[in-house]
N, C-alpha and C positions, 0 to 999 in steps of 0.2 A: 640664426638665419641671416640677419643683417650683416654679420661678419663675413659669412660665406659670399654673399652678394657683393660686398665691398671688395673682397679679395679677387673675385672673378672680374670685376670692373677694372681693377688695377692690372690684372693679367692681360685683359683685352687691350688696354692702353699700351702696355709694354710690347705686346705683339705688334700693334700698329707701328710703333716706333722702329722695331726690328725690320718690318717689311719696308718702311720708308727708307731705311738705310740701304736695303737691297736695291730698291728702285734708283736711288742716287748712284749707287755703284754701277748699275747697268747703264745709266745715262753717262756717267763719267767715262766709262769704257767705250761709249758710243756703240753699244750693242743693240741689236734689234730684238724686241720682245718676241716677235713671231718666230724669228730664227732660233732663239733660245728654246721656245716651246717645242719646236720641231725636233731639236736635238734631245730634249728631255723625253719626248714621246707623248706629249699631251696637246690638246687644242689651244690655240691662242686665247680663246675665251676663258678656258679653265685657268690658264696661267695668269691672266689678268685678274680673275677672281681670287686666285691664291695671293697675289701681290697686294690686293686691297683688303684681304682678311675675310672676304665673304665665304670662301671655301678654304679649309685648312690645307696646307701643303702636305702631301703624302711624304713620309719620312724619306723614302728612297729617291723621290724627285728632288727633295732638298739636297740630298747627297750629290746628285747629278749636277744641280745648280751650283753647288760649292766648287765643284771641279771645273765647271765652265767659267766661273768668274775668277777663280784663283788657280789657274793652270800651273802645276809644278810648285805651288806654294802650300806645303802641307800645314804650316802653322796657321795661315789664314783660313784654310779649309776647316781645320780643327776648331778654330775660334767660332766660325760661323755655325758649325754643328752644335757646339756647346751653347752658344747663344740661343739657337733655335730650340734646343731641349729645355732651356730655361723659360721660354715664353710660350711654347705651343700648348694649346689647351686640348689637343687630341690625346686621349688616354692610350689609344692603340699605338700612336707614334712613340710614346714613352716606353711602352712595353717592348717594342721592337728595338728601341735605342739601347735598352739594357743588354740584350743579347748581341747587338751590333758592337757595343763597347767591349763586351766580353770577348767576342771573336777577334776584334782588331787588337785587343790588348791595351785599350785606352782606359786605364783604371781611374783616371781623374774624371772622365766623362761618366763612367759607371757610378762613381761615388756621388757625383752631382745628381744624377737621376734617382739613385737609390734614396738619398737623403730627402729629395723632393717628394718622391712617391710614397714614402713611409707614412706621410700624413695626407695622402691623396683622399679625395672625396669618394673615390671608387674603390670598393673592397678588393676587386680583382687586382688593381695596381698595387695596393698595399701588400697583398699576398706575394706578388712578384718581387716587390722591393725587398721584403724581408728574406726571400729566398736568395736574391742576388747579393744581399749583404754577406751571406756566407761565402759567396764567390770572392768577394773583396777580402774577407778574413783569410781565406786560403792563399790568395794571390799575394797579399801584403806580408804574409808570414807573421802576423801580429798575434797569433794564437798557436799553442802547441798542437801537433797533429792529433794526438790522442784526445785532447780536450775538444778539438773541433769535431771529431767523430762522435763524441759523447753528446755534444750540443746538437748535432744533426739528428741523432736518434731521439733526443729529448723533444726537439721541435716536431719531428714526425709523429711522435707518440702523443703529444699534448694538443696539437692543432689538427683540425679537419682541413686537409688541403683539397680545395675544390676544383682548381683548374688542372687539366691533364698535363699541360706543359710544366707546371711547377711540381707535380708528382714525379715527372721524369727528371726534372732538374735536381730535386732533392736526391733522387736515386743516383744521378750522375755524380753529384757532390760526394755522396757516401762512397761510391765506386772509386773516385779519385783520391779520397782520403785514405781508403784501404791501400791504394796504389802507393801513396806517399809513405804509408807505414810499412810498405813492402809485404803486405798480406796478399801475395799474388795468387795463391791457390783459391781464394774466395772470389776472384774477379770474374771467372767464367760463369759461375752460377748466377752472379748478380747481373751480368750482362744479358743472360737469357731471360731474366725477369723484366729487364728494361725494354728490350727491343720491340716486343708487341705493342707496348704503350707508345713508343716513339712513332710507330707506323700509323697511329691514329691522329697524330698532330696534322692539322690541315695547312698551316702556314708553311710554305716551302722552305723559306730561309731558316726558321726555327727548327724544322724537322731535319734539314740537312746538317745544320750546325750541331745539333744534339747527337745525330747519328755518327757524325765525324768524330765527336769526342769519345763516344763509346768505342769506336773502332781504334782510335788512338790508344786508349787504355788497354784494349785487348791485344793490340799489336805488340805492346811492350810486355804484357803478361806472357804471350807466346814466346817472345824473345828470351825472357829469363828462364822459361821452361825448356829452352833450347829447341823449340819447334820453329825452326827458322823459315821453313817453307810457308807455314801459316802466317807468321809475322810479316814476311815480305809481301805476301798476298794481300793482307789487310792494308798495308802501307800503300800498295799500288791502287787499291780501291779509294783510299783517301786522296791520292794524287789525281784520281779521275772524277772527284766530286765536282758537280756542276757549280760554277762560281762566277756567274755573270756580274755579281755585285762586288767582286774582288774583296771578300771578307775572310777567306780561309787560308791565307798565306802562312799563318802560324801553324795550322794543322799540317799543311804541306811541308813546312820546314821540319816539323817533328817526324813526319813519315820518312823524309829523306835521311834524317839523322839516325832513325832506328834501322833503316836499311844499312847505312854505313856501320853502325854499331854491330850489326849481325855479322859483319866481316872482320871484326876485331882480331880474332885469333887465326883467321884463314888467309886473308889477302889484303895487304896494306894498300895496294893501288886502288882496289875497289872501294875500300873504306874511305880513303882520302878523297876519291872522286865524288862520292855521295855527300861527304861532309862539306866539301866546297860548294856543292849544289845547294845544300841546306842553308849555308851562310848567304849565298846569293839570293835565295828565296826570301830571307829576312830583310834584305835591303839595308837602308840607312838606320833602321831601328829608332823610330820617333816616339814610340809608346813604351810604357813601363814594362809590360809583359814581353814585348819584343826583346828588350835588353836582357831580361831574365832568361829568355829562351836562348839567346845568343851565348850568354855565359855558360849555360848548361851544355850547349853543343861544343863550345870551345874546350870545356873541361873534358868531355868524352874524347874529343879529337886529340888532346894532349896525352891521355891515357893510351890511346891507340899508337901514337908515336913512340911512347915509352916501351910498349910491348914489343914493337918491331925494331926499336933502336933506329928510327928513321927521322930525319929532319930535326935532330936534337939541337942543332946550332941556332935554330930560330924558335925553339919551343918556349911557350909561356906556361908557367905552373900556376894552378888555381886552387889546389887544396893540399892538405897536410900529407895525405897518402901518396899523392903523386910526387910531392917534394921529396919524401923519403925514398921512393923508388928511384927518382932521378939521382939522388945522392949515391945510391948503391951502384947505379950504372956509371957514375963518375969515379967510382972506387972509394967512396966515403961511407962504408957501412956503419961506422961508429956514429957519424953525424945523423944517419937515418934512424938509428936506435934512439938517439937523444930526442929527435923530432917526435917519434911515435910514443915514447914514454911520457913526454910532455902532454901529448894529445890524450893519452890514457888517463893521466892525472886530472886533466880538465874535464873530460867527458864521463869519467867513471868506468869506462870499458873501451875496448877496441872493437870496431866493426870487423866483419869477416875479412874484408879486403885488407884493412890495416894489420890485422893479426897475421895474414899471409905474408905481407911485406916485412913485418917484424921478423917472422920466421926466416924469410929470405935473407935479411940483413944479418941475423944471428947464425945462419946456417943450421937452424933447428928444424929438422924434418917433422918432429912431433907437433910443433906449433903450426906448421903448414898443413898437416893432416887435420888438425883441429879446425882450421879455417874451412877446409873442404866440408866437414860435417856441418859447420855453421851455415855455409852457403846452401847446402842441400836441405837443411831443416827449415830454412826460409823459403824454400821452393825455387831457389835461384841456381838452377843447374847450369845455365849459360856461363856465369862468372865463376862457377866452381872449376871450369876448365883452366883458369889461370893457375891456381895452386896445383892442380893435377899435372899441368905441363911441367911445372918446376920439379915436382916429385918424380915424374917420368924421366926427366933429364938426370936427376940425381941417381935414380936407380940404374939408369943406362950407362952413365959416365962417371958416377961418383962425384960429380960437381953440380952446383946449383944452376949454372947458366953456361950455355955454350953456343955462341953465334946465332944468327937469324932471330926469329921471334922467340920470346920467352915461352 
């Protein structure tokens, strides 16, 4: 008990020091506290009590304050938020901070709060921290996908999950891990199970964020099933999510990228337009997951360029399959085969897409037809269009490729 009291006293002193620094910054900038309170949307009296530590800052008000004090300086805003999460004694603030960090893609903030709250005095916060630790594992790629799925199932089976938010988050994590493992056929059933629980969440930010993630996963599942109308419809719903706190830009970027991807084999101009919009949505990419998302979008954009043989003079190649396809288009099929054989030796097998490209390089129609089967067995009817188009051209013209899009 004495240890807990001592820790709480140290936390209080650290909070007071943090608040003193904010007061100093306000004074240094010659800003008026009443004016700041008005912009934040609280009374001057409440703001004064926030600054003296008599009333804890609401997490969202602290975010607003960081933007007022450090306009256009994302690094200072980020430091202020990190420092606040290190000193706030409000357990609710720290729960919201976990999903805020997740939504914004700030993995260092998420790790800070998770590590802190795993030893929280409040059981609810410990439960949230252990759930968000899985979010970190998935985002950092520090664990194999199948192992992550097994650990998730083990956690759900061995622990009684008490909060409805974490029941939903574990479901979303399982949903996304199946997505990572390309188990697309299972996603629809899982989403149906999750949606009723999401609708019972009372916090508007948590509810919207979780709902957006489920729609994001479903949008891609419909895309690979070649149900483009449903996929684009869900993406438009994501784009229309209410976002007064400016937290859902990663979801919007994904939605725009999926719409672009849906035009991969039909219209280069539409695909390119939406890809550019997705990259604009990401902005300068200050956070870890923003950079990961940008890399994923650029990778897909490169594939679309290769399919249509457009803008190849400025293309950047991001993976082995695309490099092999690029070499074929340059007239170097032997080089493409070397690249793919090396990948096969390293990974133990070729993905459906790499098998298709290998067949294309070798002019082996049987290998390309095998890739069609592999795509369809995985429930990926959309990308099975790629080898089908090659086979169609071959059957029509007796050659693998002839002008326009593959």
